[in-house]
C-alpha positions as CSV (number, residue, x, y, z in Angstrom):
1,V,-60.2,20.2,-22.6
2,L,-63.3,22.2,-21.8
3,A,-63.7,25.6,-23.7
4,G,-66.2,28.3,-24.1
5,N,-67.2,31.5,-22.4
6,L,-68.1,30.0,-19.1
7,I,-64.7,28.3,-18.7
8,S,-63.1,31.4,-19.8
9,I,-64.8,33.5,-17.1
10,L,-64.0,30.8,-14.4
11,N,-60.3,30.6,-15.5
12,G,-59.6,34.3,-16.1
13,A,-61.1,35.3,-12.7
14,S,-59.0,33.0,-10.7
15,E,-56.3,35.4,-9.6
16,L,-59.1,38.1,-8.9
17,A,-61.2,35.6,-6.9
18,I,-58.2,34.8,-4.6
19,L,-57.4,38.4,-4.1
20,A,-60.9,39.2,-3.4
21,M,-60.9,36.6,-0.5
22,G,-58.0,38.4,1.1
23,M,-59.2,41.8,0.5
24,T,-62.4,40.9,2.1
25,L,-60.7,40.2,5.4
26,V,-58.6,43.4,5.2
27,T,-61.8,45.5,4.4
28,A,-63.8,43.9,7.2
29,S,-61.1,44.5,9.8
30,S,-59.7,47.9,8.9
31,G,-62.5,49.5,7.2
32,G,-60.3,50.2,4.3
33,Q,-58.7,48.6,1.2
34,D,-55.3,47.6,0.0
35,I,-54.5,49.3,-3.3
36,S,-51.1,47.7,-3.6
37,V,-52.0,44.0,-4.3
38,G,-51.2,44.3,-8.0
39,A,-47.7,45.8,-7.3
40,A,-47.1,43.3,-4.6
41,A,-48.0,40.5,-6.9
42,A,-45.5,41.8,-9.4
43,I,-42.8,41.5,-6.5
44,A,-44.0,38.0,-5.6
45,G,-44.0,36.9,-9.2
46,S,-40.5,38.3,-9.7
47,V,-39.2,36.5,-6.7
48,F,-40.9,33.4,-8.0
49,V,-39.0,33.5,-11.3
50,R,-35.8,34.6,-9.8
51,V,-35.6,31.5,-7.6
52,L,-36.6,29.2,-10.4
53,R,-33.9,30.7,-12.7
54,G,-31.2,29.9,-10.0
55,G,-31.1,26.3,-11.2
56,D,-33.0,23.4,-12.8
57,I,-36.8,23.6,-12.6
58,T,-37.9,20.6,-10.6
59,P,-40.9,20.0,-8.3
60,L,-38.7,20.9,-5.3
61,S,-37.4,24.0,-6.8
62,I,-40.9,25.2,-7.7
63,L,-42.1,24.5,-4.1
64,L,-39.1,26.5,-2.8
65,A,-39.8,29.4,-5.2
66,F,-43.5,29.4,-4.1
67,L,-42.5,29.4,-0.5
68,A,-40.0,32.1,-1.1
69,C,-42.5,34.5,-2.8
70,C,-45.0,33.7,0.0
71,V,-42.5,35.0,2.7
72,V,-41.8,38.0,0.6
73,A,-45.5,38.8,0.1
74,M,-46.3,38.2,3.7
75,L,-43.4,40.6,4.7
76,F,-44.8,43.3,2.5
77,G,-48.3,42.5,3.9
78,A,-46.9,42.8,7.4
79,F,-45.4,46.3,6.2
80,N,-48.7,47.5,5.1
81,G,-50.4,46.1,8.2
82,T,-48.0,47.8,10.5
83,L,-48.7,51.2,9.1
84,V,-52.4,50.6,9.3
85,A,-52.6,48.8,12.7
86,V,-49.8,50.3,14.6
87,C,-49.4,53.7,13.0
88,N,-53.2,54.2,12.5
89,I,-52.7,55.4,9.0
90,Q,-55.7,55.0,6.8
91,P,-55.4,51.7,4.7
92,M,-55.6,53.3,1.2
93,I,-52.9,56.0,2.1
94,A,-50.8,53.4,3.8
95,T,-50.8,51.0,0.9
96,L,-50.2,53.8,-1.6
97,I,-46.5,53.6,-0.7
98,L,-46.2,50.0,-2.0
99,Y,-48.6,50.8,-4.9
100,T,-46.1,53.4,-6.0
101,A,-42.9,51.6,-5.3
102,G,-43.9,48.0,-5.8
103,R,-43.4,47.5,-9.5
104,S,-40.1,49.4,-9.3
105,I,-39.0,46.7,-6.7
106,A,-40.1,43.9,-8.9
107,Y,-38.1,45.5,-11.7
108,W,-35.0,45.5,-9.3
109,V,-35.5,41.8,-8.4
110,N,-34.7,40.6,-11.9
111,G,-32.5,43.3,-13.0
112,G,-35.1,45.1,-15.3
113,A,-35.3,42.0,-17.5
114,T,-38.5,40.0,-18.4
115,P,-37.1,36.5,-17.9
116,T,-39.1,33.5,-19.0
117,V,-39.6,30.1,-17.2
118,S,-40.6,27.0,-19.0
119,S,-41.4,23.7,-17.5
120,P,-44.3,21.1,-17.9
121,I,-45.2,21.7,-14.2
122,I,-45.3,25.4,-14.7
123,N,-47.4,25.0,-17.8
124,A,-49.8,22.7,-15.9
125,I,-50.1,25.2,-13.0
126,G,-51.0,28.0,-15.4
127,G,-53.0,25.9,-17.9
128,F,-54.3,22.3,-17.8
129,I,-53.0,19.2,-16.1
130,P,-52.6,16.5,-18.7
131,G,-55.9,14.4,-18.8
132,V,-57.9,17.0,-16.7
133,P,-60.3,19.1,-18.8
134,V,-60.7,21.9,-16.3
135,P,-58.0,24.6,-16.0
136,T,-55.8,24.2,-13.0
137,P,-56.3,27.8,-11.6
138,V,-60.0,26.9,-11.1
139,F,-59.0,24.1,-8.7
140,I,-56.5,26.4,-6.9
141,V,-59.5,28.9,-6.3
142,I,-61.5,26.0,-4.9
143,L,-58.7,25.0,-2.7
144,C,-58.3,28.5,-1.3
145,G,-61.9,28.7,-0.6
146,I,-61.8,25.4,1.3
147,I,-59.0,26.6,3.3
148,F,-60.9,29.8,4.2
149,A,-64.0,27.9,5.0
150,L,-62.1,25.5,7.4
151,L,-60.3,28.5,9.1
152,F,-63.7,30.1,9.7
153,K,-65.1,26.8,10.9
154,F,-62.5,25.8,13.3
155,T,-61.1,29.1,14.4
156,N,-62.4,32.4,15.5
157,L,-60.8,34.3,12.6
158,G,-64.1,35.3,11.0
159,L,-65.7,36.3,14.4
160,Y,-62.7,38.4,15.6
161,T,-62.3,40.1,12.2
162,Q,-65.8,41.2,12.2
163,A,-65.7,42.2,15.9
164,V,-62.6,44.5,15.2
165,G,-64.3,46.1,12.1
166,I,-67.6,46.7,13.9
167,N,-66.2,48.3,17.1
168,Q,-62.5,48.2,18.0
169,K,-63.1,49.4,21.6
170,A,-65.7,46.8,22.3
171,A,-63.6,44.0,20.7
172,R,-60.7,45.0,23.0
173,L,-62.9,44.9,26.0
174,N,-64.0,41.4,25.1
175,G,-60.4,40.2,24.8
176,S,-59.7,40.7,21.2
177,N,-56.5,42.4,20.0
178,P,-57.5,44.8,17.2
179,T,-53.9,45.6,16.3
180,G,-53.0,42.0,15.9
181,M,-56.1,41.1,14.0
182,K,-55.5,43.9,11.4
183,L,-52.0,42.9,11.0
184,L,-53.0,39.2,10.5
185,T,-55.5,40.0,7.8
186,F,-52.8,42.0,6.0
187,I,-50.5,39.1,6.2
188,I,-53.2,36.6,5.0
189,L,-53.8,39.1,2.0
190,G,-50.0,38.8,1.4
191,L,-50.5,35.0,1.0
192,C,-53.3,35.4,-1.5
193,V,-51.1,37.9,-3.3
194,A,-48.4,35.2,-3.7
195,V,-50.7,32.6,-5.0
196,A,-52.2,35.1,-7.5
197,G,-48.8,36.2,-8.6
198,C,-47.5,32.6,-9.1
199,I,-50.7,31.7,-11.2
200,S,-50.2,34.8,-13.4
201,V,-46.5,33.9,-13.9
202,S,-47.4,30.4,-14.6
203,R,-50.0,31.4,-17.4
204,L,-47.5,33.5,-19.3
205,G,-44.4,31.7,-18.6
206,L,-42.5,34.9,-17.8
207,I,-42.7,37.9,-15.5
208,N,-43.2,41.5,-16.8
209,H,-43.3,43.8,-13.8
210,E,-45.2,46.5,-15.7
211,T,-48.1,44.5,-16.8
212,I,-48.6,41.6,-14.4
213,L,-52.1,41.9,-12.8
214,I,-52.1,45.5,-13.7
215,E,-55.0,47.5,-12.1
216,I,-56.4,44.3,-10.5
217,E,-56.6,46.1,-7.0
218,M,-59.5,48.2,-8.3
219,D,-61.3,45.0,-9.5
220,A,-60.6,43.3,-6.2
221,I,-62.3,46.2,-4.3
222,L,-65.1,46.2,-6.7
223,A,-65.6,42.5,-6.3
224,V,-65.8,43.0,-2.4
225,A,-68.5,45.7,-2.9
226,I,-70.5,43.6,-5.3
227,G,-70.4,40.7,-2.9
228,G,-72.5,42.8,-0.6
229,N,-69.8,43.8,1.8
230,A,-69.6,47.1,3.5
231,L,-66.5,48.9,2.5
232,S,-66.5,50.6,5.9
233,G,-65.7,47.2,7.6
234,G,-67.6,44.9,9.9
235,K,-69.6,41.8,8.8
236,F,-68.4,40.3,5.6
237,K,-69.5,37.6,3.1
238,M,-66.5,35.8,1.7
239,A,-68.6,33.8,-0.9
240,G,-70.3,37.1,-2.0
241,S,-66.8,38.5,-2.9
242,V,-65.9,35.5,-4.9
243,L,-69.1,35.8,-6.8
244,G,-68.4,39.4,-7.3
245,A,-65.0,38.5,-9.0
246,Y,-66.7,36.2,-11.4
247,A,-69.4,38.9,-12.1
248,I,-66.6,41.4,-12.9
249,Q,-65.0,38.9,-15.2
250,A,-68.3,38.1,-16.9
251,L,-68.8,41.7,-17.5
252,T,-65.3,42.0,-19.0
253,T,-65.6,38.9,-21.2
254,T,-69.0,40.1,-22.4
255,L,-67.7,43.5,-23.3
256,Y,-64.7,42.1,-25.1
257,A,-67.1,39.7,-27.0
258,M,-69.0,42.9,-28.1
259,K,-65.9,44.4,-29.5
260,V,-65.6,47.0,-26.8
261,S,-62.1,48.5,-26.5
262,S,-60.0,47.8,-23.3
263,T,-60.0,51.6,-22.7
264,A,-63.9,51.8,-22.8
265,I,-64.3,48.8,-20.5
266,K,-62.8,50.9,-17.6
267,A,-65.6,53.4,-18.1
268,Y,-68.2,50.5,-17.9
269,K,-66.7,49.4,-14.6
270,A,-66.6,53.0,-13.3
271,I,-70.4,53.1,-13.9
272,V,-70.9,49.8,-12.0
273,I,-68.9,51.3,-9.2
274,I,-71.0,54.5,-9.0
275,L,-74.1,52.4,-9.0
276,I,-73.0,50.2,-6.2
277,V,-71.7,53.1,-4.0
278,V,-74.9,55.1,-4.6
279,I,-77.3,52.1,-3.9
280,G,-75.3,51.2,-0.8
281,S,-75.3,54.7,0.6
282,P,-77.1,55.3,3.9
283,V,-79.4,58.0,2.2
284,V,-80.6,55.6,-0.6
285,K,-81.0,52.7,2.1
286,S,-83.1,55.0,4.2
287,A,-85.3,56.1,1.5
288,A,-85.7,52.6,0.1
289,G,-86.7,51.5,3.7
290,K,-89.3,54.2,4.0
291,I,-90.8,53.3,0.7
292,W,-90.9,49.6,1.6
293,A,-92.5,50.4,5.0
294,K,-95.2,52.4,3.2
295,L,-95.8,49.6,0.7
296,R,-96.2,47.2,3.5
297,R,-98.6,49.5,5.5
298,G,-100.7,49.9,2.2
299,R,-100.9,46.1,1.8
300,Q,-101.9,45.6,5.4
301,T,-104.6,48.3,5.1
302,A,-106.0,46.7,1.8
303,V,-106.1,43.4,3.5
304,T,-107.9,44.8,6.6
305,E,-110.5,46.6,4.4
306,G,-111.1,43.6,2.3
307,K,-112.0,41.6,5.5
């Protein structure tokens, strides 16, 4: 199998890249972020394990377990979406409910235990398919990216999402349904959460509701910001968010290689967030635009005088 830092980055960022895709749509449509994706992934992973432990682990039972956790994650996504789209609650406040209670629900699903699941298929999903040198999660990320690309190409999902995020009233006058679009993006994020939760469970072969994808919601938001997407909503770049996820994983891997403690890594990420927010602020953009305009005028003046 392939090994090395590059493969570790591509493999380790798989769950984050998938969540960043869904987070991008939610951010674009609602102008806010879902901070409950880690807790929701714990619930989805717990459901996945609970169904698998109900009998023999076969390809059919794995498929049923995956479908069950998708349905559960979509329901919780719809719950968050309803609070945001129907009740007009700010997304971060609305998802704070599930962020707080989600891991407790995951604890309840398996009765507080940390059950294990073992199967060659599960091991292949979280690791390597026999004979294939690239980790399976990398292929799952590629598949998710292809699905989103096809959705954007053959449907108006991307256009309507951006329209709602830019101006809800104008989108409504043009025939869009802002409430429905916001709700749909949260449900799509729920699907992404289910996939990420299943990958994480398959990696470890067990579910630990307290540690699974802990604090990944902050990395997902940071990935969206690094990807050049406005956190206030509107136009988005899905590919940018995916690259942002790999950039975060590259930073994390590099810091670990430099023997930086896990606690200190959070401080470095905080510095990155501060820089992104400051650079993307209207004041800094306006000042940079003025400086650039002066430089262009200076160049034009120099060229004119030279002639």
